[in-house]
Every structure is written in C-alpha cells, then in structure tokens.
N, C-alpha and C positions, 0 to 999 in steps of 0.2 A: 151667700146666694148670689151668683154672678149676674142673673138676669133681673134682679130686684129693681123695680121702678123704671125699667128701660124697654118699654114696648117700642118696637121699631116698625111694625107692619100691622095693617088691617086687611084681612083677606075676604073676598066676595066670591061665591060661586055663581057662575052665569051660564045661561043656556046657549048663548051664541056669543063667542068672544069678539068677533068683529063688531057686531051690533053694539055690545056693551062698551067697547072702547069708544065708539062714536058718541054714545050717550055721555060717558065720563068726560070726553074732551069738550063737548058742548055745555054740559050742565055744571060740571065741577071746575072747568077751565084749568085742568092740570095736564102736564105732559112734559116731554114726549113719553109715549108708551113703548116699552121694549118687549117684544114677543119671543117666546120660545115655544116651539111646536113639538108635539109628540114626545113630551117629557115622560120618561119611564124611570121612576126610582128603582133601586136595586134592593133585594132582600126584604121586600114589603111584607109586613104582617099586619092584617087587619083583624082586630079583636081576637088575637090569639092564633089565627090561622094564616098561612102563606096566602098572599093575594097580589096578583099583578095589578098594576095601576098605570093608566096612561092619561095624559091631560095636556091641553094647551093652556099656557100661562102668559099673562101680560103684567108688567110692572111699570108704575109711574111714581114719582115723588110728590107729596103734598105737604110742603114745609118739612117738619121733622119726621113725618110718618110716611112710609111707603104704602102704596095701595097695590094689592095683588088681586088680579082678576083670574079666575080659574074656570076653564071649561072642561069637566070631566069627560073623557072619552071611553073609558072602560064601561062595559055594560052591567057589571055586577054591583053588589053593595060596596059602599066605601064610606069613609068618614065624611066625605062631601055630601053624599046622598043621605046620610044620617040627619043632616040639618036642612038641606035644601033639595026638595024633590026635583026630578027631571022636569024640564019645561019651565022652571022658575029661576029667578035670580034672588040672591039674598046674602046678608052678612053671615060669615062663617067663623072667622077666627082672628085672634090677636097672636102676635109672635114676638119672641125675643131670642137672643143669643145666650149661650151659657158656656162656662169653662168646664162644667161638670154635669154632663147629661145624666150619668148614673145617679148622681145626687138629686136631680130633678125627677127621675123615676121614683126614687124613694120618697121624696117630698110629697109628690102627688099620691103615692100608694097610701101613706099614712092618713091622707085626707079622704080615702076611699074614692079617689078619682081614677076611673079606668083609663087604660091606654087604648085609644081608638085605632091608632096606626103608628107604626115605626118602620123606618127604612134608612137607606143610605143613598147619598149622591156622592159618588167617588169615595173619598175617605170621611165625608161628613155624615155623622148620624143625626137624625132628626126624629121627632115624634109629635103626634097630636094627642093631647090629653082631653078627654071629654069632660070639660068643665061647664058644660051648658047648665047643669042644675045649680051651680054655684055663681056663675057670672053671666050666663045667658048666651055663651058662645064656646067654641073649642079654643084651646090654647096650643099653639105650635111652639116647640122649643127646638132650636138648632145649635149644634156645637159650633163654636167659633171655627171659621174656615177662611183662609186668606183669599181663595178664589171667589168664593160666594160674596164675602165682605167687599172684595175689590169691585165685583159686579154691581153690588148695591151702591157703592160709593160713586161709580161711573153714572148710574141712573140718577142719583141725587145731584151730582154736579151738572148733568145735562138739564136739569129742571131750573137751575139758576139763570134767570134772565131769559128763559125760553120764549121765543117770539111767535110760536104757533107754527113755524115751518117744520116740515118733516115730522109730523106728529106720530107716525108709527114706524118703528125701527126694529131690527132683528138683533137678537143677542147672538154674538159669534162665539 
C-alpha cells in the first residue's frame, strides 16, 4: 500500500479564497500561498455520473503538511458541497499519493467506502473517497506524478525561511 502512513495534505473548502488566504496568513502564520484559478479537472465523475467541476485553489506548506484551500465555482453538487455547504468554510479532506490507484479503489471498495469523485489532471488520475463515516472527512488519493510532485516540492521549499514578503503567488 503505497500511501500508507504518508498523508501530505489537509484540504479546506472556503467560500471566498482571497479572504480565506488572508485569515490563514494572519492566524496560522504560514505562507506563501500559491494560487491556481479556474481549475477544471478532466473526465470528472461525481458519484457515478459525469460532472464538470471548476474551482479556485491555493496551496501553502505548514511543516510536513500542505494546506489546500478550495473555493468551488461550479453551481451543482460536488464532493466539496457534500461536506461544506455554500457560504461556509470547513475542513474537507486528507490526501496522499499512491503508485496503484486501482488498488486504492479496490481497498476502499471492500470497506464499503463510496467513490465521491474521480477525474484526471493531464495524465494523473485522482479520486476522493467518502470516508466521512469512518474518519470524519473525505480522503483524496492521487497517482504519483512528477509535475504535481514538483509543484508541491516548490511550494514546500518556498515556505522554508519565508519572511512574509510576497505572500500570494501564482502557479505558472
């Protein structure tokens, strides 16, 4: 099991990304935050049915854990709205990488954990499993991907010795 014991991210759904970033910068004193606007995963399937999804996302590193802030932009139902109603902010998921996402689908299936959402970013497959009844939040699993892992490493490195300057940056 390649993701065993290796949570890398805590995800929060937010109603207003800019406002949430400001609160996290001030309250948690982490940064810098890297923003991606109008993110649209491909081949999205929400609870068994094709579903487009769009969101704005911000990432920052907090020691060994990445913090992801997600502002859903799509009006319809989603795995984000399953947990956090529109107009509210809240904890949503933990995340880890895997070498075998098909094995993770099977591992969760035998535990009767439904797939809330699955999609791709480029070649990378990822899924959200609805583990709320088991651990109180969703679980996101991503296939190892050198581009995504390189971006995450860049965010982690930027946090080391960060002096508060340039707190909001764009992911290129």
